[in-house]
PyMOL commands that place a pseudoatom at each C-alpha (Angstrom):
pseudoatom trace, name=CA, resn=MET, resi=1, chain=A, elem=C, hetatm=0, pos=[-25.406, -6.123, -7.319]
pseudoatom trace, name=CA, resn=LYS, resi=2, chain=A, elem=C, hetatm=0, pos=[-22.359, -7.791, -5.205]
pseudoatom trace, name=CA, resn=LYS, resi=3, chain=A, elem=C, hetatm=0, pos=[-19.109, -8.045, -7.019]
pseudoatom trace, name=CA, resn=TYR, resi=4, chain=A, elem=C, hetatm=0, pos=[-17.730, -11.047, -4.842]
pseudoatom trace, name=CA, resn=GLU, resi=5, chain=A, elem=C, hetatm=0, pos=[-18.488, -12.986, -2.170]
pseudoatom trace, name=CA, resn=LEU, resi=6, chain=A, elem=C, hetatm=0, pos=[-16.576, -14.368, 0.559]
pseudoatom trace, name=CA, resn=THR, resi=7, chain=A, elem=C, hetatm=0, pos=[-15.562, -18.398, 0.428]
pseudoatom trace, name=CA, resn=ASN, resi=8, chain=A, elem=C, hetatm=0, pos=[-15.257, -20.971, 2.686]
pseudoatom trace, name=CA, resn=GLU, resi=9, chain=A, elem=C, hetatm=0, pos=[-11.484, -21.039, 2.216]
pseudoatom trace, name=CA, resn=VAL, resi=10, chain=A, elem=C, hetatm=0, pos=[-9.903, -19.560, 5.391]
pseudoatom trace, name=CA, resn=LYS, resi=11, chain=A, elem=C, hetatm=0, pos=[-6.343, -18.515, 6.772]
pseudoatom trace, name=CA, resn=VAL, resi=12, chain=A, elem=C, hetatm=0, pos=[-5.584, -17.375, 10.215]
pseudoatom trace, name=CA, resn=VAL, resi=13, chain=A, elem=C, hetatm=0, pos=[-3.671, -14.308, 10.422]
pseudoatom trace, name=CA, resn=ASP, resi=14, chain=A, elem=C, hetatm=0, pos=[-2.708, -12.334, 13.531]
pseudoatom trace, name=CA, resn=GLY, resi=15, chain=A, elem=C, hetatm=0, pos=[-5.367, -14.294, 15.333]
pseudoatom trace, name=CA, resn=VAL, resi=16, chain=A, elem=C, hetatm=0, pos=[-7.689, -13.180, 12.497]
pseudoatom trace, name=CA, resn=THR, resi=17, chain=A, elem=C, hetatm=0, pos=[-9.951, -15.600, 10.667]
pseudoatom trace, name=CA, resn=LEU, resi=18, chain=A, elem=C, hetatm=0, pos=[-9.680, -14.652, 6.767]
pseudoatom trace, name=CA, resn=HIS, resi=19, chain=A, elem=C, hetatm=0, pos=[-11.583, -15.647, 4.236]
pseudoatom trace, name=CA, resn=ARG, resi=20, chain=A, elem=C, hetatm=0, pos=[-10.652, -15.849, 0.385]
pseudoatom trace, name=CA, resn=ILE, resi=21, chain=A, elem=C, hetatm=0, pos=[-12.879, -13.907, -2.149]
pseudoatom trace, name=CA, resn=LYS, resi=22, chain=A, elem=C, hetatm=0, pos=[-14.354, -14.935, -5.204]
pseudoatom trace, name=CA, resn=ALA, resi=23, chain=A, elem=C, hetatm=0, pos=[-15.542, -12.456, -8.034]
pseudoatom trace, name=CA, resn=LEU, resi=24, chain=A, elem=C, hetatm=0, pos=[-19.006, -12.844, -9.008]
pseudoatom trace, name=CA, resn=ILE, resi=25, chain=A, elem=C, hetatm=0, pos=[-18.907, -10.654, -12.048]
pseudoatom trace, name=CA, resn=SER, resi=26, chain=A, elem=C, hetatm=0, pos=[-16.316, -9.546, -14.543]
pseudoatom trace, name=CA, resn=PHE, resi=27, chain=A, elem=C, hetatm=0, pos=[-14.838, -5.865, -14.038]
pseudoatom trace, name=CA, resn=ASP, resi=28, chain=A, elem=C, hetatm=0, pos=[-11.421, -4.263, -14.720]
pseudoatom trace, name=CA, resn=GLY, resi=29, chain=A, elem=C, hetatm=0, pos=[-8.796, -7.269, -15.437]
pseudoatom trace, name=CA, resn=VAL, resi=30, chain=A, elem=C, hetatm=0, pos=[-11.283, -9.794, -12.656]
pseudoatom trace, name=CA, resn=ASP, resi=31, chain=A, elem=C, hetatm=0, pos=[-13.174, -12.591, -14.295]
pseudoatom trace, name=CA, resn=ASN, resi=32, chain=A, elem=C, hetatm=0, pos=[-16.246, -13.997, -12.947]
pseudoatom trace, name=CA, resn=GLY, resi=33, chain=A, elem=C, hetatm=0, pos=[-15.226, -16.887, -11.000]
pseudoatom trace, name=CA, resn=GLU, resi=34, chain=A, elem=C, hetatm=0, pos=[-11.967, -15.635, -10.177]
pseudoatom trace, name=CA, resn=LEU, resi=35, chain=A, elem=C, hetatm=0, pos=[-10.735, -16.212, -6.742]
pseudoatom trace, name=CA, resn=GLY, resi=36, chain=A, elem=C, hetatm=0, pos=[-8.902, -13.139, -5.089]
pseudoatom trace, name=CA, resn=GLY, resi=37, chain=A, elem=C, hetatm=0, pos=[-6.868, -12.750, -1.425]
pseudoatom trace, name=CA, resn=PHE, resi=38, chain=A, elem=C, hetatm=0, pos=[-8.229, -12.678, 1.802]
pseudoatom trace, name=CA, resn=VAL, resi=39, chain=A, elem=C, hetatm=0, pos=[-10.682, -10.250, 3.347]
pseudoatom trace, name=CA, resn=GLU, resi=40, chain=A, elem=C, hetatm=0, pos=[-11.963, -10.620, 7.325]
pseudoatom trace, name=CA, resn=LYS, resi=41, chain=A, elem=C, hetatm=0, pos=[-15.525, -8.981, 6.568]
pseudoatom trace, name=CA, resn=GLU, resi=42, chain=A, elem=C, hetatm=0, pos=[-17.083, -7.597, 3.371]
pseudoatom trace, name=CA, resn=GLU, resi=43, chain=A, elem=C, hetatm=0, pos=[-16.460, -4.117, 4.872]
pseudoatom trace, name=CA, resn=ASN, resi=44, chain=A, elem=C, hetatm=0, pos=[-12.981, -4.556, 3.998]
pseudoatom trace, name=CA, resn=LEU, resi=45, chain=A, elem=C, hetatm=0, pos=[-13.409, -4.190, 0.525]
pseudoatom trace, name=CA, resn=SER, resi=46, chain=A, elem=C, hetatm=0, pos=[-15.579, -2.282, -1.165]
pseudoatom trace, name=CA, resn=GLN, resi=47, chain=A, elem=C, hetatm=0, pos=[-18.744, -4.029, -3.575]
pseudoatom trace, name=CA, resn=ASP, resi=48, chain=A, elem=C, hetatm=0, pos=[-18.617, -0.831, -5.336]
pseudoatom trace, name=CA, resn=GLY, resi=49, chain=A, elem=C, hetatm=0, pos=[-16.060, 0.486, -8.021]
pseudoatom trace, name=CA, resn=ASN, resi=50, chain=A, elem=C, hetatm=0, pos=[-12.859, -1.618, -9.027]
pseudoatom trace, name=CA, resn=ALA, resi=51, chain=A, elem=C, hetatm=0, pos=[-11.334, -2.428, -6.153]
pseudoatom trace, name=CA, resn=TRP, resi=52, chain=A, elem=C, hetatm=0, pos=[-9.750, -6.163, -5.477]
pseudoatom trace, name=CA, resn=VAL, resi=53, chain=A, elem=C, hetatm=0, pos=[-7.980, -8.038, -3.448]
pseudoatom trace, name=CA, resn=ALA, resi=54, chain=A, elem=C, hetatm=0, pos=[-5.581, -10.273, -5.415]
pseudoatom trace, name=CA, resn=ASP, resi=55, chain=A, elem=C, hetatm=0, pos=[-3.164, -13.449, -4.914]
pseudoatom trace, name=CA, resn=ASP, resi=56, chain=A, elem=C, hetatm=0, pos=[-2.225, -14.118, -1.218]
pseudoatom trace, name=CA, resn=ALA, resi=57, chain=A, elem=C, hetatm=0, pos=[-3.060, -10.495, -0.093]
pseudoatom trace, name=CA, resn=VAL, resi=58, chain=A, elem=C, hetatm=0, pos=[-4.916, -9.595, 2.941]
pseudoatom trace, name=CA, resn=VAL, resi=59, chain=A, elem=C, hetatm=0, pos=[-7.131, -7.097, 4.318]
pseudoatom trace, name=CA, resn=TYR, resi=60, chain=A, elem=C, hetatm=0, pos=[-8.116, -7.066, 7.818]
pseudoatom trace, name=CA, resn=CYS, resi=61, chain=A, elem=C, hetatm=0, pos=[-9.103, -5.122, 11.557]
pseudoatom trace, name=CA, resn=ASP, resi=62, chain=A, elem=C, hetatm=0, pos=[-11.004, -2.135, 10.276]
pseudoatom trace, name=CA, resn=ALA, resi=63, chain=A, elem=C, hetatm=0, pos=[-8.887, -1.787, 7.279]
pseudoatom trace, name=CA, resn=ARG, resi=64, chain=A, elem=C, hetatm=0, pos=[-10.867, -0.602, 4.164]
pseudoatom trace, name=CA, resn=VAL, resi=65, chain=A, elem=C, hetatm=0, pos=[-9.485, -1.072, 0.232]
pseudoatom trace, name=CA, resn=SER, resi=66, chain=A, elem=C, hetatm=0, pos=[-12.134, 1.217, -1.771]
pseudoatom trace, name=CA, resn=GLY, resi=67, chain=A, elem=C, hetatm=0, pos=[-12.206, 3.043, -5.207]
pseudoatom trace, name=CA, resn=ASP, resi=68, chain=A, elem=C, hetatm=0, pos=[-10.491, 1.718, -7.776]
pseudoatom trace, name=CA, resn=ALA, resi=69, chain=A, elem=C, hetatm=0, pos=[-7.473, 0.613, -5.498]
pseudoatom trace, name=CA, resn=VAL, resi=70, chain=A, elem=C, hetatm=0, pos=[-5.587, -3.527, -5.722]
pseudoatom trace, name=CA, resn=VAL, resi=71, chain=A, elem=C, hetatm=0, pos=[-3.897, -5.186, -2.842]
pseudoatom trace, name=CA, resn=SER, resi=72, chain=A, elem=C, hetatm=0, pos=[-1.973, -7.401, -4.414]
pseudoatom trace, name=CA, resn=GLY, resi=73, chain=A, elem=C, hetatm=0, pos=[1.275, -9.876, -3.935]
pseudoatom trace, name=CA, resn=SER, resi=74, chain=A, elem=C, hetatm=0, pos=[1.443, -10.798, -0.222]
pseudoatom trace, name=CA, resn=ALA, resi=75, chain=A, elem=C, hetatm=0, pos=[0.679, -7.598, 0.811]
pseudoatom trace, name=CA, resn=LYS, resi=76, chain=A, elem=C, hetatm=0, pos=[-0.964, -6.744, 4.575]
pseudoatom trace, name=CA, resn=VAL, resi=77, chain=A, elem=C, hetatm=0, pos=[-3.412, -4.169, 4.698]
pseudoatom trace, name=CA, resn=PHE, resi=78, chain=A, elem=C, hetatm=0, pos=[-4.666, -3.973, 8.705]
pseudoatom trace, name=CA, resn=GLY, resi=79, chain=A, elem=C, hetatm=0, pos=[-5.847, -1.865, 11.658]
pseudoatom trace, name=CA, resn=MET, resi=80, chain=A, elem=C, hetatm=0, pos=[-7.742, 1.302, 10.451]
pseudoatom trace, name=CA, resn=ALA, resi=81, chain=A, elem=C, hetatm=0, pos=[-5.708, 1.597, 7.125]
pseudoatom trace, name=CA, resn=LYS, resi=82, chain=A, elem=C, hetatm=0, pos=[-7.554, 2.814, 3.893]
pseudoatom trace, name=CA, resn=VAL, resi=83, chain=A, elem=C, hetatm=0, pos=[-6.268, 2.068, 0.454]
pseudoatom trace, name=CA, resn=PHE, resi=84, chain=A, elem=C, hetatm=0, pos=[-8.213, 4.279, -2.279]
pseudoatom trace, name=CA, resn=GLY, resi=85, chain=A, elem=C, hetatm=0, pos=[-8.539, 5.913, -5.893]
pseudoatom trace, name=CA, resn=ALA, resi=86, chain=A, elem=C, hetatm=0, pos=[-6.261, 4.499, -7.944]
pseudoatom trace, name=CA, resn=ALA, resi=87, chain=A, elem=C, hetatm=0, pos=[-3.879, 3.554, -5.253]
pseudoatom trace, name=CA, resn=ARG, resi=88, chain=A, elem=C, hetatm=0, pos=[-1.599, 0.290, -5.611]
pseudoatom trace, name=CA, resn=VAL, resi=89, chain=A, elem=C, hetatm=0, pos=[-0.408, -1.771, -2.625]
pseudoatom trace, name=CA, resn=PHE, resi=90, chain=A, elem=C, hetatm=0, pos=[1.691, -5.274, -3.710]
pseudoatom trace, name=CA, resn=GLY, resi=91, chain=A, elem=C, hetatm=0, pos=[4.886, -7.415, -3.285]
pseudoatom trace, name=CA, resn=ASP, resi=92, chain=A, elem=C, hetatm=0, pos=[5.239, -7.766, 0.674]
pseudoatom trace, name=CA, resn=ALA, resi=93, chain=A, elem=C, hetatm=0, pos=[4.240, -4.485, 1.513]
pseudoatom trace, name=CA, resn=GLN, resi=94, chain=A, elem=C, hetatm=0, pos=[2.313, -3.175, 4.582]
pseudoatom trace, name=CA, resn=VAL, resi=95, chain=A, elem=C, hetatm=0, pos=[-0.041, -0.823, 5.287]
pseudoatom trace, name=CA, resn=ARG, resi=96, chain=A, elem=C, hetatm=0, pos=[-1.485, -0.338, 9.051]
pseudoatom trace, name=CA, resn=GLY, resi=97, chain=A, elem=C, hetatm=0, pos=[-2.449, 1.918, 11.777]
pseudoatom trace, name=CA, resn=LYS, resi=98, chain=A, elem=C, hetatm=0, pos=[-4.329, 4.715, 10.260]
pseudoatom trace, name=CA, resn=ALA, resi=99, chain=A, elem=C, hetatm=0, pos=[-2.276, 5.514, 7.339]
pseudoatom trace, name=CA, resn=ARG, resi=100, chain=A, elem=C, hetatm=0, pos=[-3.642, 6.088, 3.857]
pseudoatom trace, name=CA, resn=VAL, resi=101, chain=A, elem=C, hetatm=0, pos=[-2.531, 5.712, 0.736]
pseudoatom trace, name=CA, resn=SER, resi=102, chain=A, elem=C, hetatm=0, pos=[-4.685, 7.134, -2.203]
pseudoatom trace, name=CA, resn=GLY, resi=103, chain=A, elem=C, hetatm=0, pos=[-4.455, 8.920, -5.528]
pseudoatom trace, name=CA, resn=ASN, resi=104, chain=A, elem=C, hetatm=0, pos=[-2.194, 6.909, -8.286]
pseudoatom trace, name=CA, resn=ALA, resi=105, chain=A, elem=C, hetatm=0, pos=[-0.008, 6.336, -5.047]
pseudoatom trace, name=CA, resn=THR, resi=106, chain=A, elem=C, hetatm=0, pos=[2.100, 2.805, -4.956]
pseudoatom trace, name=CA, resn=VAL, resi=107, chain=A, elem=C, hetatm=0, pos=[3.540, 1.156, -2.087]
pseudoatom trace, name=CA, resn=ARG, resi=108, chain=A, elem=C, hetatm=0, pos=[5.337, -2.000, -3.263]
pseudoatom trace, name=CA, resn=GLU, resi=109, chain=A, elem=C, hetatm=0, pos=[8.205, -4.392, -2.985]
pseudoatom trace, name=CA, resn=TYR, resi=110, chain=A, elem=C, hetatm=0, pos=[9.742, -3.111, -5.998]
pseudoatom trace, name=CA, resn=SER, resi=111, chain=A, elem=C, hetatm=0, pos=[11.745, -4.225, -8.917]
pseudoatom trace, name=CA, resn=LEU, resi=112, chain=A, elem=C, hetatm=0, pos=[13.808, -1.571, -10.751]
pseudoatom trace, name=CA, resn=LEU, resi=113, chain=A, elem=C, hetatm=0, pos=[13.670, -3.329, -14.355]
pseudoatom trace, name=CA, resn=HIS, resi=114, chain=A, elem=C, hetatm=0, pos=[14.761, 0.281, -15.596]
pseudoatom trace, name=CA, resn=ALA, resi=115, chain=A, elem=C, hetatm=0, pos=[18.158, 0.009, -14.325]
pseudoatom trace, name=CA, resn=HIS, resi=116, chain=A, elem=C, hetatm=0, pos=[18.641, -4.178, -15.078]
pseudoatom trace, name=CA, resn=ALA, resi=117, chain=A, elem=C, hetatm=0, pos=[18.754, -4.044, -11.006]
pseudoatom trace, name=CA, resn=ARG, resi=118, chain=A, elem=C, hetatm=0, pos=[16.368, -5.823, -8.865]
pseudoatom trace, name=CA, resn=ALA, resi=119, chain=A, elem=C, hetatm=0, pos=[15.837, -4.564, -5.349]
pseudoatom trace, name=CA, resn=TYR, resi=120, chain=A, elem=C, hetatm=0, pos=[13.325, -6.159, -3.402]
pseudoatom trace, name=CA, resn=GLY, resi=121, chain=A, elem=C, hetatm=0, pos=[11.649, -5.676, 0.137]
pseudoatom trace, name=CA, resn=ASP, resi=122, chain=A, elem=C, hetatm=0, pos=[9.154, -4.694, 2.576]
pseudoatom trace, name=CA, resn=ALA, resi=123, chain=A, elem=C, hetatm=0, pos=[8.137, -1.081, 2.166]
pseudoatom trace, name=CA, resn=VAL, resi=124, chain=A, elem=C, hetatm=0, pos=[5.564, -0.313, 5.491]
pseudoatom trace, name=CA, resn=VAL, resi=125, chain=A, elem=C, hetatm=0, pos=[3.272, 2.881, 5.670]
pseudoatom trace, name=CA, resn=SER, resi=126, chain=A, elem=C, hetatm=0, pos=[1.886, 2.699, 9.388]
pseudoatom trace, name=CA, resn=GLY, resi=127, chain=A, elem=C, hetatm=0, pos=[0.920, 5.492, 12.151]
pseudoatom trace, name=CA, resn=ILE, resi=128, chain=A, elem=C, hetatm=0, pos=[-1.606, 8.475, 10.429]
pseudoatom trace, name=CA, resn=ALA, resi=129, chain=A, elem=C, hetatm=0, pos=[0.882, 8.743, 7.244]
pseudoatom trace, name=CA, resn=ARG, resi=130, chain=A, elem=C, hetatm=0, pos=[-0.389, 9.617, 4.186]
pseudoatom trace, name=CA, resn=VAL, resi=131, chain=A, elem=C, hetatm=0, pos=[0.776, 8.498, 0.994]
pseudoatom trace, name=CA, resn=ALA, resi=132, chain=A, elem=C, hetatm=0, pos=[-0.701, 10.175, -1.922]
pseudoatom trace, name=CA, resn=GLY, resi=133, chain=A, elem=C, hetatm=0, pos=[-0.444, 11.366, -5.435]
pseudoatom trace, name=CA, resn=ASN, resi=134, chain=A, elem=C, hetatm=0, pos=[1.786, 9.368, -7.840]
pseudoatom trace, name=CA, resn=ALA, resi=135, chain=A, elem=C, hetatm=0, pos=[4.322, 9.189, -4.609]
pseudoatom trace, name=CA, resn=ARG, resi=136, chain=A, elem=C, hetatm=0, pos=[6.191, 5.764, -4.614]
pseudoatom trace, name=CA, resn=VAL, resi=137, chain=A, elem=C, hetatm=0, pos=[7.571, 3.786, -1.143]
pseudoatom trace, name=CA, resn=TYR, resi=138, chain=A, elem=C, hetatm=0, pos=[9.720, 0.427, -2.116]
pseudoatom trace, name=CA, resn=ASN, resi=139, chain=A, elem=C, hetatm=0, pos=[12.022, -1.657, -0.967]
pseudoatom trace, name=CA, resn=ASP, resi=140, chain=A, elem=C, hetatm=0, pos=[12.895, -1.544, 2.723]
pseudoatom trace, name=CA, resn=ALA, resi=141, chain=A, elem=C, hetatm=0, pos=[11.485, 1.827, 3.116]
pseudoatom trace, name=CA, resn=HIS, resi=142, chain=A, elem=C, hetatm=0, pos=[9.142, 3.129, 6.311]
pseudoatom trace, name=CA, resn=VAL, resi=143, chain=A, elem=C, hetatm=0, pos=[6.514, 5.936, 6.328]
pseudoatom trace, name=CA, resn=SER, resi=144, chain=A, elem=C, hetatm=0, pos=[5.218, 6.443, 9.416]
pseudoatom trace, name=CA, resn=GLY, resi=145, chain=A, elem=C, hetatm=0, pos=[3.882, 8.808, 12.357]
pseudoatom trace, name=CA, resn=SER, resi=146, chain=A, elem=C, hetatm=0, pos=[2.011, 11.733, 11.047]
pseudoatom trace, name=CA, resn=ALA, resi=147, chain=A, elem=C, hetatm=0, pos=[4.397, 11.934, 7.588]
pseudoatom trace, name=CA, resn=SER, resi=148, chain=A, elem=C, hetatm=0, pos=[3.022, 12.497, 4.256]
pseudoatom trace, name=CA, resn=VAL, resi=149, chain=A, elem=C, hetatm=0, pos=[4.681, 11.503, 0.788]
pseudoatom trace, name=CA, resn=SER, resi=150, chain=A, elem=C, hetatm=0, pos=[2.885, 12.818, -2.353]
pseudoatom trace, name=CA, resn=ASP, resi=151, chain=A, elem=C, hetatm=0, pos=[3.147, 14.314, -5.986]
pseudoatom trace, name=CA, resn=ASP, resi=152, chain=A, elem=C, hetatm=0, pos=[6.203, 12.274, -7.787]
pseudoatom trace, name=CA, resn=ALA, resi=153, chain=A, elem=C, hetatm=0, pos=[7.910, 11.900, -4.715]
pseudoatom trace, name=CA, resn=ARG, resi=154, chain=A, elem=C, hetatm=0, pos=[10.090, 8.834, -3.755]
pseudoatom trace, name=CA, resn=VAL, resi=155, chain=A, elem=C, hetatm=0, pos=[10.557, 6.780, -0.664]
pseudoatom trace, name=CA, resn=CYS, resi=156, chain=A, elem=C, hetatm=0, pos=[13.346, 3.566, -1.121]
pseudoatom trace, name=CA, resn=GLY, resi=157, chain=A, elem=C, hetatm=0, pos=[16.149, 1.999, 0.374]
pseudoatom trace, name=CA, resn=LYS, resi=158, chain=A, elem=C, hetatm=0, pos=[16.457, 1.794, 3.933]
pseudoatom trace, name=CA, resn=ALA, resi=159, chain=A, elem=C, hetatm=0, pos=[14.843, 5.189, 4.247]
pseudoatom trace, name=CA, resn=LYS, resi=160, chain=A, elem=C, hetatm=0, pos=[12.468, 6.493, 6.884]
pseudoatom trace, name=CA, resn=VAL, resi=161, chain=A, elem=C, hetatm=0, pos=[9.950, 9.779, 6.777]
pseudoatom trace, name=CA, resn=TYR, resi=162, chain=A, elem=C, hetatm=0, pos=[8.203, 10.243, 10.030]
pseudoatom trace, name=CA, resn=GLY, resi=163, chain=A, elem=C, hetatm=0, pos=[7.209, 12.419, 12.782]
pseudoatom trace, name=CA, resn=TRP, resi=164, chain=A, elem=C, hetatm=0, pos=[5.392, 15.473, 10.624]
pseudoatom trace, name=CA, resn=ALA, resi=165, chain=A, elem=C, hetatm=0, pos=[7.705, 15.410, 7.359]
pseudoatom trace, name=CA, resn=ASN, resi=166, chain=A, elem=C, hetatm=0, pos=[6.389, 16.156, 4.578]
pseudoatom trace, name=CA, resn=LEU, resi=167, chain=A, elem=C, hetatm=0, pos=[8.098, 14.898, 1.192]
pseudoatom trace, name=CA, resn=CYS, resi=168, chain=A, elem=C, hetatm=0, pos=[6.792, 15.949, -1.765]
pseudoatom trace, name=CA, resn=GLY, resi=169, chain=A, elem=C, hetatm=0, pos=[7.559, 17.637, -5.055]
pseudoatom trace, name=CA, resn=LYS, resi=170, chain=A, elem=C, hetatm=0, pos=[9.941, 14.804, -7.212]
pseudoatom trace, name=CA, resn=ALA, resi=171, chain=A, elem=C, hetatm=0, pos=[11.822, 14.804, -3.966]
pseudoatom trace, name=CA, resn=MET, resi=172, chain=A, elem=C, hetatm=0, pos=[13.551, 11.275, -3.384]
pseudoatom trace, name=CA, resn=VAL, resi=173, chain=A, elem=C, hetatm=0, pos=[14.592, 10.122, -0.074]
pseudoatom trace, name=CA, resn=TYR, resi=174, chain=A, elem=C, hetatm=0, pos=[16.693, 6.704, -0.189]
pseudoatom trace, name=CA, resn=GLY, resi=175, chain=A, elem=C, hetatm=0, pos=[19.755, 4.551, 0.829]
pseudoatom trace, name=CA, resn=ASN, resi=176, chain=A, elem=C, hetatm=0, pos=[19.922, 4.959, 4.885]
pseudoatom trace, name=CA, resn=ALA, resi=177, chain=A, elem=C, hetatm=0, pos=[18.516, 8.362, 5.091]
pseudoatom trace, name=CA, resn=VAL, resi=178, chain=A, elem=C, hetatm=0, pos=[16.136, 9.850, 7.484]
pseudoatom trace, name=CA, resn=VAL, resi=179, chain=A, elem=C, hetatm=0, pos=[13.395, 12.782, 7.183]
pseudoatom trace, name=CA, resn=CYS, resi=180, chain=A, elem=C, hetatm=0, pos=[11.893, 13.416, 10.529]
pseudoatom trace, name=CA, resn=ASP, resi=181, chain=A, elem=C, hetatm=0, pos=[10.579, 15.691, 12.683]
pseudoatom trace, name=CA, resn=LYS, resi=182, chain=A, elem=C, hetatm=0, pos=[8.780, 18.798, 10.576]
pseudoatom trace, name=CA, resn=ALA, resi=183, chain=A, elem=C, hetatm=0, pos=[11.117, 18.751, 7.785]
pseudoatom trace, name=CA, resn=VAL, resi=184, chain=A, elem=C, hetatm=0, pos=[9.482, 19.606, 4.278]
pseudoatom trace, name=CA, resn=VAL, resi=185, chain=A, elem=C, hetatm=0, pos=[11.546, 18.106, 1.545]
pseudoatom trace, name=CA, resn=GLY, resi=186, chain=A, elem=C, hetatm=0, pos=[10.445, 19.279, -2.113]
pseudoatom trace, name=CA, resn=GLY, resi=187, chain=A, elem=C, hetatm=0, pos=[11.420, 19.655, -5.461]
pseudoatom trace, name=CA, resn=ASN, resi=188, chain=A, elem=C, hetatm=0, pos=[13.723, 17.696, -7.282]
pseudoatom trace, name=CA, resn=THR, resi=189, chain=A, elem=C, hetatm=0, pos=[15.794, 17.233, -3.762]
pseudoatom trace, name=CA, resn=HIS, resi=190, chain=A, elem=C, hetatm=0, pos=[17.638, 13.872, -3.024]
pseudoatom trace, name=CA, resn=VAL, resi=191, chain=A, elem=C, hetatm=0, pos=[18.358, 13.208, 0.503]
pseudoatom trace, name=CA, resn=CYS, resi=192, chain=A, elem=C, hetatm=0, pos=[20.701, 9.764, 0.258]
pseudoatom trace, name=CA, resn=GLY, resi=193, chain=A, elem=C, hetatm=0, pos=[22.867, 7.491, 2.173]
pseudoatom trace, name=CA, resn=ASN, resi=194, chain=A, elem=C, hetatm=0, pos=[23.375, 8.798, 5.820]
pseudoatom trace, name=CA, resn=ASP, resi=195, chain=A, elem=C, hetatm=0, pos=[22.161, 11.881, 5.502]
for i in range(1, 195): cmd.bond("trace and resi %d" % i, "trace and resi %d" % (i + 1))
show_as sticks, trace
zoom trace
């Protein structure tokens, strides 16, 4: 049984015609008849599991959302990107190229509510980068190339992680910091500012 269908409501993004989706059954916080986001084709969003594209989020090209992953807000997932597991992509975030976001990872426009401050932006994960585990990428941060962000690592601010860099453990890269080439940052290490 299908859990959603493509509707006749369309919008064009980057020259590609996308269709709004509509739930055909109720599952994991999505009600039967609820309208979702936009996909180019059924292959973009699995009919299995609790995966969902919500709000004005878009998924197109050969990108795929599956498992229990959710793409929402104004997020864009495209190219050959894969979002799966219990991953969350939201806000104005973009996942593109051959990037993979999995596990409990989150890529988002982020609000630092616990600090009573707010920081918004456009996180980007691209290339064949991997974001996995409980990793977080937010604000205007970029993770690209063949970089890996995993475990409980955080990339935020205008930080960039690229090349073959590996960020793991509880490491945090923020501010205007850049971690690149074959660098490995782990443990409780913080890389910040213009480091």
